[in-house]
Each structure stands twice: as structure tokens, then as C-alpha cells.
C-alpha positions in Angstrom: -6.8 10.2 -17.4 -4.7 12.0 -14.8 -1.2 10.7 -14.2 -0.9 8.4 -11.2 1.7 10.8 -9.8 -0.8 13.7 -9.7 -2.9 12.0 -7.0 -3.0 14.0 -3.8 -2.5 12.3 -0.5 -2.2 13.2 3.2 0.4 11.6 5.5 -0.4 10.4 9.0 1.4 13.6 10.1 -1.2 15.6 8.2 1.2 16.7 5.5 -0.2 17.1 1.9 1.8 15.2 -0.6 1.3 13.8 -4.1 2.5 10.5 -5.4 5.0 12.5 -7.4 7.2 12.4 -4.3 7.7 8.7 -5.2 8.3 9.1 -8.9 10.9 6.8 -10.3 10.6 4.3 -7.4 9.0 0.9 -7.4 6.0 1.0 -5.0 4.0 -1.6 -3.1 0.7 0.1 -2.2 -1.2 -1.7 0.6 -4.4 -1.0 2.4 -3.7 -1.8 6.1 -5.5 -2.3 9.4 -4.4 -2.6 13.0 -7.0 -5.0 14.3 -7.0 -7.7 11.5 -5.9 -11.3 11.5 -3.5 -10.2 8.7 -2.0 -7.3 10.7 1.2 -9.3 11.4 2.0 -8.7 7.7 3.2 -5.3 8.8 6.4 -7.0 10.0 7.0 -8.6 6.5 6.1 -5.3 4.8 8.7 -3.5 6.9 11.4 -6.2 6.1 10.6 -5.9 2.4 10.8 -2.1 2.6 14.1 -2.2 4.4 15.6 -4.9 2.1 15.0 -2.9 -1.1 14.6 0.8 -0.1 18.3 1.6 -1.0 17.5 0.2 -4.5 14.6 2.5 -5.2 11.6 0.7 -3.6 9.1 1.7 -0.9 6.0 0.3 0.7 3.1 2.8 1.1 0.5 2.0 3.8 -3.1 3.2 3.5 -5.1 2.6 6.7 -8.7 1.7 5.9 -11.7 1.0 8.3 -14.0 -0.5 5.7 -13.5 -4.1 6.6 -15.2 -5.1 9.9 -14.1 -1.8 11.5 -10.6 -3.1 11.9 -8.9 0.3 11.7 -10.9 2.6 14.0 -8.0 4.7 15.4 -6.9 8.2 14.9 -3.8 9.0 12.8 -1.8 9.3 16.0 -3.1 6.0 17.3 -2.3 4.3 14.0 1.2 5.8 13.9 1.9 4.7 17.5 0.6 1.2 16.9 2.6 0.6 13.8 5.8 2.0 15.3 5.6 0.3 18.7 4.4 -3.1 17.5 6.1 -3.5 14.1 8.8 -0.7 13.8 7.2 0.6 10.7 9.3 3.2 8.9 7.7 3.1 5.5 5.4 6.0 4.6 1.9 5.8 6.1 -1.1 7.9 5.1 -4.3 9.1 6.6 -7.2 6.6 6.7 -9.0 6.4 3.4 -11.8 4.4 1.7 -10.8 1.9 -0.9 -14.3 0.8 -2.1 -17.6 2.4 -2.6 -18.7 5.9 -3.5 -16.1 7.5 -1.2 -13.3 5.5 -2.8 -10.0 7.5 -2.8 -8.8 8.5 -6.3 -5.7 6.4 -5.8 -7.8 3.3 -5.4 -10.1 4.2 -8.2 -7.0 3.8 -10.4 -5.5 0.8 -8.6 -8.7 -1.3 -8.6 -8.7 -1.3 -12.4 -5.7 -3.6 -12.3 -6.4 -7.4 -12.4 -4.9 -10.0 -10.2 -3.2 -13.2 -11.4 -6.5 -14.8 -12.1 -7.7 -11.8 -14.2 -10.1 -10.3 -11.6 -10.2 -6.5 -11.1 -12.6 -4.4 -9.1 -13.2 -3.9 -5.4 -10.6 -4.6 -2.7 -11.5 -7.9 -1.0 -10.1 -7.2 2.5 -7.2 -5.6 4.4 -3.7 -6.0 3.1 -4.4 -6.2 -0.6 -1.2 -5.2 -2.4 -0.5 -3.3 -5.7 3.0 -3.2 -7.3 3.6 0.0 -9.2 6.5 0.4 -11.5 8.9 3.3 -11.4 7.0 4.6 -14.5 3.8 4.8 -12.5 2.2 1.7 -14.1 0.3 -0.9 -12.0 2.2 -4.1 -12.8 0.8 -6.5 -10.2 -2.1 -7.0 -7.8 -1.8 -9.4 -4.9 -4.7 -10.4 -2.8 -4.7 -10.1 1.0 -3.5 -13.6 1.9 -0.4 -13.2 -0.3 2.4 -12.8 2.2 4.6 -9.7 1.5 7.7 -12.0 1.3 6.1 -14.6 -1.0 8.5 -15.7 -3.7 6.3 -14.4 -6.6 5.8 -11.0 -5.0 9.5 -10.6 -4.1 10.5 -11.6 -7.7 8.1 -9.1 -9.1 9.5 -6.3 -6.8 13.0 -7.2 -7.8 12.1 -7.0 -11.5 10.8 -3.4 -11.0 13.8 -2.0 -9.0 15.0 1.1 -10.9 18.7 0.7 -9.8 
């Protein structure tokens, strides 16, 4: 199985990058959408990112339009929306598929991880979160309704900080 850090991505700015750029950091990988009832989680994700980024943590946002068409915009529209409405500074990537035959390789790997109740498999909705250790291991899966600043999630992030 290929190393998680070998997975290729494309930023909202169209730059090719691999997860290797985030090696040795704790990561919170989230599939996001701009027109979802959970979209206000962007604000919490940004606060979490800012709170811990100097300690080796980052949020990575992956727009996805697979849930009720709630992320239909172009990369530019997504970037503008996130910046203007939530001040997002964490890395954002081009829209991808997280389920089905077109599932991005990153999510093929992530969806093998189980949540707290032992369930793995398909993403349930927008804003599902995966905590990745600085060693590239998926160490936590949090379903969409788990708030980014929930005590159990913050405690798990703190436990993974490399510095």
C-alpha cells in the first residue's frame, strides 16, 4: 500500500502537491461544502487551525459536491466564499469525490478508518473529519455533526501535536 504522503492533490489555486508537504504535522482532513447546514463549521475549523498551527497542526479542506449538490462552485468561487465568509487560511483543495467509483485515493485510504462506534466505509455527509498523526496514520474519525471544537476532538488533536 502506498504511503499516505505519496497521494497527489491539487490546491484551489491549481497547484499540484502531495501530502508529503504536510509530513510530520498533525492533520484534520475534512470534506467541506459551502451550501450545507454544517457550513458554519468553517469558523470552528479556522479557529482550531489558528490555535494549533504553530505547534505543528493544520486543517485540510476538501470541497465535495456529492451530498445534495451543496458545493457546486468553481475553485475561485469556493476560495472567495471561504475567505469572505469565514476567513479561511488553512489549505483548501480542488473539489473531489469522497464516495463511489470516482472516490479520490486519499478518501480510499481514509474511509478504511473506523469512527468511535467501530463503523468505517463511506462518508456520511459534508464535514466528516479524519485526524491524521504526524506519522501519517489515521488515528481518529469524527462524523459530520461532531463540532470541530468538541472536547474529545480537541483532546485528540492535542495528543497528536508533534511539538
